[in-house]
N, C-alpha and C positions, 0 to 999 in steps of 0.2 A: 657472499657479494664477491669479495677477494679472492678467494678460490674459484669460483664462476669466471673470471677476468684473468687469472691465470695460465687454466685449462685452455681458455680460448687464446691465449697467447702462445701457448704449447701446441695447439694444435697448428695456429698460422706458423710455427715457425719449422715443422712437420710438416705441413703442405709446402712452403715455399722450398726446404729441401730436396725432395720428393719431385717437385715440378725443375729443378735446377738440377739435379740425378738424371734424371730424364731428357733433358733437352742436350745436356753435353755429353749424354750416350749414346743419342741419337746421330749427335752430330758427330761421335768418332764413327759409328754405325753404317752410315751415309763416306767417309772415307774409305772406309774398311770395306764398303761393296765396288765402290769406284775402286780399289786397287784391286780386290782380285775379277773384276768383270775385264780388268786391264789383260792381267795375266791369261786367264779362261776366259776370253771371250768367245770363241767357239762354242762353248757349253754353257753361257750364261742363257737364262731363258724364265718366263716368269715364274714357273716353278721353283727352278734353282733360287731365284729371287727370295720367291716366299718363304722358299726352306731355310735362306742364309738369317731371313728376319724372325723366324719364329726361334732357330738357335741364338740368335743373338740375343734375343730378350730373356730367353730363358738363363740363359749366363749373367746377366747382368745382374738379374732378379735373382738370382740362388741363393746368395748369401744371405739376404732381407728374406725370403720365404722360410730357408730353414729356421732361420732363427722366429720366424713366426710361427714356423707349423713342426717344431720340432717335436713335440707331444704326442703330434695327430699323425707323425711319418716314423714308417720302421727303418730302423737302424741303416740297413743293406740301402734303401733310400736317402736318410737322412744324412749321411756320412760322406758319401761320392758329393752330394747338391751342395754342403755344408764345404769342402773343403775348394770345390768349383768356383763356388762364391768368394773365399775368400784369397785366391790368386787371383780370382778377376777383378777386385779389388785395388790390387796393387797392381796388375796392369793396367788400371782406368787410371790411376791416381799419375802412372809416366805417361800413357795416351795422351790427356789432357796435354803436358805441357809440349810432348813429341810432333803429335798430330799439327798443334796449331801453330810449331815454328814449322812444321813442312810445308804447310798449307802457305805460309806467309814468303818461304824460301818459292815453291812454285811459282807464285806469282812475280816473281823479281827474274826468274829464269825463263818464263814465258816473254816477258815482257825486255831482258837484256842478252837473250840469247835466240838461235834459231831450230834447238830441241824443239822437237815434237811434245804434244801435251801426254801424251801413251807414254813416251821414254821420261821425259820427268816425272809422270807421275811412278812408272814402273821403280825407277831408281831413288826416291823418296820414300815410296811406301817399303822399298826393300831395306832401306836402313833403318828406319821405324822399327820393322820387325827382328832386324839384328838387335837393335839397342834394348827390345824389350826383352829378347832372349837371354840376353847378355844380365839384363840388367835381374833378370829373376834368378838366372841362376849365379850371380854373384850374390842376391841375396839368399837364397834356399843356402848355400854354402857357409854363410856368416851364421845364419842361425842354428847351424848344428855342429858347426866346429868351435867347441868354445872354448877362447882364450881363460888365462887365470892372468887375474890381476891383481900386483902386489902393493900393498903401504908402510912404510914405515912411520909408526906414530909413537910420542912421547909425553907422557903424562910427567906432571908435573909434583905427582903426587906421591907419596911412599906405599907401600905393598911389601909386608912384611911376609907374605907366603907365596909370591909370584914375583920374579926376574921383571920377567916377559909373560904377556899370554898370545896366543896362536888364536886369530878367530878366521873362520869363516862366513863370508857376507853372502848370503844371496838372493835376490827379490825376483818379483813380477816372475813367477814361474807359469802364472797363469792356464795351470793345469787344463786338458781339454780334450773335446776330439782330437783335436791338433796337434797339442803336446800332450802325447801320450805317457801310459807306465813308463814305456819304453825308454823313454826320453829321460823319465824320473829315476829309475834305476842307473842310468848313465851319470845323471849328477850325485845320487847317494854314492856308486862306485869310489868318481872325483874325490868326492867329499872325504870319505874315510881310507883312500888312500895322503890326503893332506895331514891327517890326525889332529884335527885341531882341538883345544881347548875348550871351545866353544862354537856355537854354528848359529849364527844369528838368520833368522828370516823375514825380510824387511818389505811384506806386507804381499798382495797381489798371489794367493796360495792356488787359488781357481780362476778362471774366466766367468763368474758369474754361476754359472751354472753345473751344481755338484754332481749331477749322474753320473758324468765319465770320472770321474775320481772314487765316487760308488763302485761304480760299475765295472772298474779296472784292479777295484782292489788296492787301489793306491796307498791307502793307509801302511800296508804293509809292506810298501816299501818304504816309508817314511820311518817307520821302524829300526829301519836297518839302521841308520846313522848312528854312531857311535862317535861323539865326542866325549874328553875326557871328565867336562865337567856337565855338560847338557846342552842342548837344543832348546832356542826361546823366539817365540814368534808372535809380529802383529800385525790384525791385519788390512788389505789396504780397500781400494772405492771397489774393487771390485768382487770381494768379497761379500759386500756390502749388497753392491744391487742383484744378485738372485735372491735376495730372503734367506739363502739357508747358513746364514753366520752361525749360528746357533747349533745347529748339525756340524758343521765344520769344525766348531770351537769343541764339540765333543768328541768328535775322531782323533782332533790333532792330540788332546787332549788322551786319547786312548793308544796313540806312538808314545807318548811320554815326550811330547812337544809343550813346556811351558807356554799358551799362549795370554799374552799379558795385552786387557783389555782398561788403558787409564790404570794399570795397578807397580807397582815398583818391588823389587823383590831380593834383599840382600844375601850376596853369594857368599856361603863358607865364612861369614861375618869379615866379610874382605873385600869386596863391592858390590857394587848396585846397576843390576841392569833395570830400565823404566821403558816401560812400553805404552805407546798410547792408538786411543782410538783413532781411529780415522778423520778426515773433515768430511768423509761422505757419514758419518755417524753424527745425529741429532742429537746426540747427549755428551759429547766430548767436553771431561775436564778441560780448565786452561794450565800450562804447564807447572804455574806457581804455586796451585793449588798441588796439583800432585806431587809435586817436590816438599810437599810439610812432610818436615817430624824426617828428613834425611839428616844424618853425620855427612857434611862437604870436604871432609878430611879424608873419605875412602873418595876413590874414583864413581865415578857415575859414568855410566854407560846406556844411550837412550835409542831405543827405537821409534823411528814417524815413519811412517810410509813415503808423505809427501816431504819435499825438503823447502815447507815456507817460514820466513819469517826467522831467519837463521839468529837476525840479533835477539829475540829473545832466551833461544837455550846458552847461547853466550854469556847475556846480563843473568842468568842464574845459575850460572857454574858451570854448567854443562860439560865435561870432558870431552868424551867422544860422541857424536850423534851419527846414527846411520838409515840412509835411507835408499827407497828406489823412485819408481812412478813416472821418471820423465821417458825411461827407454831410450834417450836423447834421441828421440824425435821418430826412430826406427828407421823413418825412410831418409835419405837423403832431398830437399837441402830441409829438413823438418829440425833438425840440430840449431839452425840460424835462430828459428821460434823458439826452442825451448832455452838456448842460451839468452836470450832478451826476458824470458820468465820469470827464473829462475839466479840466483843468487852463483850458485853450483849445479848445473845440470848434470853432471858427469865428474866423476874423480875426487879432489882431494882440495878441502880449504879449511884454512886454520885462522879463525877468529879471536883474537886476542888472545888465551887460553883454552879456547874449544877448537876440536876439532870435526870438521863432520867428511863425510865418504859418503858419496852418491853413486850407484851401481845402475847403468844402463840395463840391468836385467839377465834372467836366466833363459826365459820363455820368449812369446812373440802374442800381443793383441789383433786379432783380426789376422790380415796374412800371416805367414809363414813364415815369413823374412824377414831380412834385415838388411837394409843396403846402407846405414847411415854405421853400424858397424857392428861387430861380430856380437853374441849370447859370452856372458863372462859370468866366471866365478872370480870374487871376491878374498883376498886370503891380505889380511891385516896383524903386525906384531906390534903389538903394543908394548914397551917399554916404559918402566916406571922408575922415578930419582927416590933411590934410595938411601 
């Protein structure tokens, strides 16, 4: 009975979202047609209008169709449909704000100025179009121009072997048809030039579907990572969603990557690396269970994809936790939301003796753009009290 109620609730939520999505897009489509018919008034007729609406709805539902029909469509059709749909999601997001603002300003201009309605439509519509072009251009540039962000951290524990540890943290690769092997090669090249002791991958390695990862042979690219000590990874929520986690783990192990699923490893009898399953897992250990038997005189580094409940690792004596997941909103002004959801949604935080680093991520989810912040690789220099 509970399952039936839950399924009905999910179905109702999906129905509500789809109706909302349709109505907002219809509103945007009407405004788009008014703008185009103002510019090309001599060429508008019922046939052109019909073509406009057919093209508009194909673009509007391109992303959803590509996800639903991905196993039935040939790659030559799926990939462009998926890419067009992904970009439209970003355009749609900003059009909601821009078109509503333009309509409100238009009402004021018609009431308060002698400007003709078609002139107002032309001016405001052009401003909206140019704003979208600017936002998407900046967002795409941010997505591919990866920044290196650095933090210096001191752990108040002795370390007989290392005065310092050089760590590279990457998260949220979202490897897919949009974040391709070419981008992964770029990442591996950047990381190898840094020449770290450790590479830590804090989840969301693939974007649900493992097919592009396998087809583009991305595992061979990951094998080229050459940290001095090793590469350690944990899964993120998207690594679970597609149901391919076991296969992904197998591939990562083949690449020499230590994938930690509620596991801990004493590295060179010197420091611990602890990796948690994501919150998306139904069988995730509590952190106190996972840390049982650990020698707390040695440094403890924790990988946990989602940076929730930071008071727990603080109380349990974790020295450094690295996370991702937030994307820092990916699109402005979503960072205002993530800032409220997480104690730290990006950057560095110290709580008592525990240090936390949250990356905004290397890849993108959905639209391959970032208007909120650039793609990043994090470098951390950890020093010890000797």
